[in-house]
N, C-alpha and C positions, 0 to 999 in steps of 0.2 A: 463629463459627457454626455454630447448631444444625442438624444434620441435615435440620431441618423447613423451613429455611430454604433448604437445597440443594434439595430437593424438591419445594416447593409455595412457590416465592417469586413474585411480581408479575412480569411482563413487565419492571419498568423494572430490578429487579434480581437478573432471571435475565440483562441483558444486562450488570447491570455486572459479575458472576461469572465469564462470559463473557469477556469481555474483559480481568477478572484474571489471566485463564488464559493468554492470548498469551504467546507467551515472549517480551517487550521483548529482549532480546540480541544474538536473531535478527534483529527489524524494526531494530534499533545498528546491528548490523551490515552489514545490507545499506544500508540508510541512507549507513553513512559511506560505502561504494563507489562508489553514484551520487552521491553527493555529489562525490566526487572526479571521476568523470565529465566532470560539471558544470563543475567546475572547470578538465578537461582541455579540453572542448567551447569556453571563454571562452577558453584560452591558445590555441588554435588558427583559432578567428577573429581573433584581433589582435587580443585585447585586449578584444573588443564579443562582448557576451550573444546576439547573429542572429549569420549563422542558427540556430547549432545548440546554443547554452549555454541561453537562457533555456526554449528548449522543451522539450529534455532535463529540464529539473530541473519544468518545470509538467507533463509529464507522468509526469516519476515519483512528482508530489505527489500525482495522480489516479490512479496505479495502486496507491498505499500507501491510498488511504483501500478502494478496489476490496481491497484482500488483507483490512484488518480488515473488513469486512463477508463474506467468504468465510470467513476466519477462523470466524465463528458461526455459522456455515452449519453448521446439521446434517451429519454424517458420512456419516448415511442418504439422506439428498440426492447427495451426492458418487456416495454404491454405485445409487444411483436412474437419476440422468445417465450412467454408466459409457458404457453398450454406445447410445446416444442419441446421445450427442456422437460415439464414435467412428463413427456409419452417418454420420451429419452432415458428419462432417471425409473420407469416404471419396465420401459422393458429390459434394463442392464441390473435390476433388483429383480427380475423373472428370472435374468440367464446365471445368473447366482448360484440360482438354485437345481440348474444343470452342468454347468462348467465351474462352477466359483472355486476359487483356490482357498484352503484350511489353512487357519491357525490357530490355535490355543481353544482347537474344541468347537471353531465355530467356522463357516463358510460362509466372508463378509467379503471378497474383496472377490476381484477380473482380473488374472495375471496378462496382461498385453505386451509381451514385450519381456524389456526388465522391467516395465511399469506397474503398481499395482495400483488398482482403480477399487476406490470402495464406493458402489454408487449408493449407498443411503445417504453420503455427502449429496449427492450432485441433490437428491429428493428436497433436501432442506430447505434448499431455495427453489428449486421449480415444485414443491407444494402452498408456500406462501406465493412464489409470483403465478401461480394457477389457481390459485382462489379469489388473489386481488381481481385478478381479470374475471374471473367469471363474477364475482358483486360486482364492479364496474358496470356490469351489463343486467344491472336489475335494479330497480326503482325502491323508495326506500321499502313501501311497504310490503315489499315481496323479501325488503335483505328479514323483515321482520321474523313473517311464519309465512309460508307457502308450502307446496309440494314441492317447488324448485328446490326447496334448500338440502332433501335428499340427496340433487346430485352432489357437494361439496362433504355433505357426509360420506359420498361415497369415494371422493378422492380422498378422504384423509380413509378411509376404512382400508383400501388395496396395499398401499404404500405398506402402512401400521402392519396386518398381520404376512406381508413379504416377507419384512423385518424380525420379526418376532420367531417366522422361521427359519432364520438364518445359525443359531439365533442372538439376540441384539436389544434386550431390552431395554437396555436406557437409551437409545437410539428412537422405538417404537416410541416412550413415554416423549420424546421432546418430538415428534414426530404430530403424533397426539393432542398433545400438550397446545400445540403451535397451532394444528390448526382451529381448534378446540376456542383458543384467544381471536382469532384471524375471524371465527365466523362472529364471534360476541361485538368482536367492533364493529361489523359489519353491520351492526343494529340490529341483531336478534332479537326477541319481545322478553323484557324481563321473567315476564311472566312463564316464557318456554328456559332461561336458563334459571330461575326456581325451581320451576319442575323438576329439567334433569337434573338438579345438586341431589333435593330429592330423591328421583328416581338411581341415582350414583350410589348414594348415602344405603339404599333400599337392595342394592341390588348387592353391597359387600359382604354380607354372608358368603352371596354365594360364589364369588371372585375368590376370597378364601379357600373355600372350600376345591375349586376347580385348579386354583393353588397347588394346596395341599395334596392333592391326587393327580399331576401336573402333567391336566391337558393343555395348560394356557404357556406353562413353561418347561424351560428343561430341569432336570432333578435338581443340578448344582446349582442354580438360578431361585429353585423354589425354597432351596436349604438355606439360599441368603434371605432371600425374605423370611426363613422363620427363625433367625437366629441372630439380626440383626439388632433386636432389645435386649438380647440375651450374651454377647457372643462369650462371654465366659463359659459358658457350657458346650463351648467348641474352638478352645485356644488355639490348638494347631492347627486347626481347618480350618472352617469358615467365617470362623471367627477373629481369625488371626489377623485379619488388613484391616479392623476398624478396632481391636485390642493397639497396634502397634502403633495408628496413627492417633488415638487418644493420648498415647504416653505423649506420643510429641505432645502435641498439640499443648496438655497440660505442663510438658518439663518447660514448657518454652516462657512462661512468667506471664511478667507486665511487658520486658526490655529483653527479651528473652536470653540466648546463650551466647551467642554473637556469630558473623560472620564464618563459617565454614566450619563454625565448630556444635553440630547438632550430632551428636551418638547416634539418633535414629538411625538417618538417612547415614551418614558418615562410615554407619559401622554394620548399615544395610540392613538392620532391625526392617525397617522400611519399604514395605514393597513395592513397587510401580513406580519408584519413589520423584523418578521423570516426566510422570504424566499425573494419573488420576489422582494422585497423595502428595503433589508439590503443593499442594496449598499444608501441609500438615510441616512438611522441611519446611514451609516460612514463619510456620507459627511456631515453632522450637528453634530457629534461629534470632528471629525479631520479635517475636512473643506476640501481645493484641495490639499493639501500637505497631506494629508491622501487620498486622491480620488490618483490622479498622483502615490501615490506608491503605490495601490495596482495594479494598471492598470500598473506598471513597470513589478510589480513582474509576471503578466497575460500574459503582452509582451517577455519576459523572458521565462515561458515556453514554448508558442507558439512558440519562436524563435528552443529556444531550439530543440522542438518537428518535427520538419520543419527543420534543423540540419539533426536529425536522420534520416527521412525519404531519405532527398538526396543523404546518404554513403552507401544506401542498394546497394549490386547486384543483387537482388533478383524486377526485375516490381511488384510482389506482394508487399513486403513489402513497399516500396517506395508510392506505393497505397493506403494502408492500416494504414499506420502511418499517411501521410497526412491528407486521408480523417478524420481519428478520432479526428487529432490538430484544421482540419477547421472548426467542431463539435461544440468542444472545442471554437474556437473561436468566432465562430457564436453564444454560449451563451453568453457569455461577450460585442457583442456589441450588439446584441437586448436585453437584460439584461440592459446595458445602457443608447441602444438609448429609451425605455418604460421607464424605472424612470427618466431623463433626458425632458422628450413630449417632443421626437423629434418622436417617435413610438407609438401604438396602445400598449396600454396593452391587452401580450398576453397569460401572465402565465406562460413567458419563466425565471428560477431561475438564480442567478451569482450562476459560479458553484462551488463549494469548501466554496463559503464564507456563501451562504444560508444554512438555516435547511433546510435536508431531505433529506432519505438514496438510492433511486433510483433513484435519482440522482446522488447522490457522488456515489454509484456505477458504474454505467453507464460510469461516468471519470475513477474512479481506472482502471477499465476494461477498457477504453481505453488507459490508459498509462500504463499498463502494454503492452499495444499491442504493444505501440511505443518503450518500453523497451526493450520488446522481437527483435523486429525489428535491434536495435542497436546489442542487444547482438549477435545476427544473422548476422551482417550483411552478412558474405560471405558465408553465407548459400546460395545453389541453388534450388530456386525449380519448379520440372518436370513440363512443360507444356500440358500433357499428363492429360486425366480425373480424375485426382486424385490421380493418381500415386506421391506416393513420393521414390525421390532420397537421 
């Protein structure tokens, strides 16, 4: 293909060129994960497509198309909507405090007609975009250490505080961790990182004390944090989820009991088997081999996405792609640790495997951004306040 064909093609040709630049390996990997999720939903439903399996796959097909549309969207459009997306997410999070819809003891949704919107999902993308845009305009020296770093800290703290008030500890942890990852990837001084780790360790006793007193989390959340190390002390209460998940994990052995033959899930001993604890269901039916296989797929998606971030010529593109990839990785890490009893139960699903439209939408929008960074990896984004070149 000639240079002129790339620089002055017709609209149809330009679209075909962009589609050709999409990383179809990444698309294939996330499709395999979603299909595995569909099969697990089918098994959990007792061999029926309803109520979870069919909806899981229909939503994935729709969001996959959305991902492709977002992939061919110019990176400068993502840059332009970065701050507005963050502000809209923040306003909606504040609105939840006033007119939020309550479910299971938490105010996390806004009810708009028949639709239930969870603003924290918007913020997972908006925070990364806003931080990436902010750092795009900083010099390397300023990113290492300067008073301007108070701005991204405030940008992270505001949504985290609002999400904690809902309360939603899992999402608050995701937002805080993702924000810190972006700050470090942007070039934060190693000395500052080490000092922060030391300060965090020193503050741990204070944090534990505040948790025990219920100042940072709700009473039931504090109970979860305190019992996850010894769930047998409350087997019918806060320790029930972890104990049942461990039974499912251990009973699967090397090869598992077989597809559709998991007693913990089929007999409804395992709570939230289609969402938060679907990884335990997978372990029971397919064993260690099945778990390792799905984790390899997750690792492949993360590595490919980070590789895409590394080849972008735009600092905004690198940070935004790496940031949303960090969110995806944290989903997997937190859910896996939660199911294995290595972390408290905080309600974080396994992405693309668990049932849930809002989380799947967030993940697919994130991958749409990653794909856009790849397709437009040679696009330079202006450092001006919103100007595009």
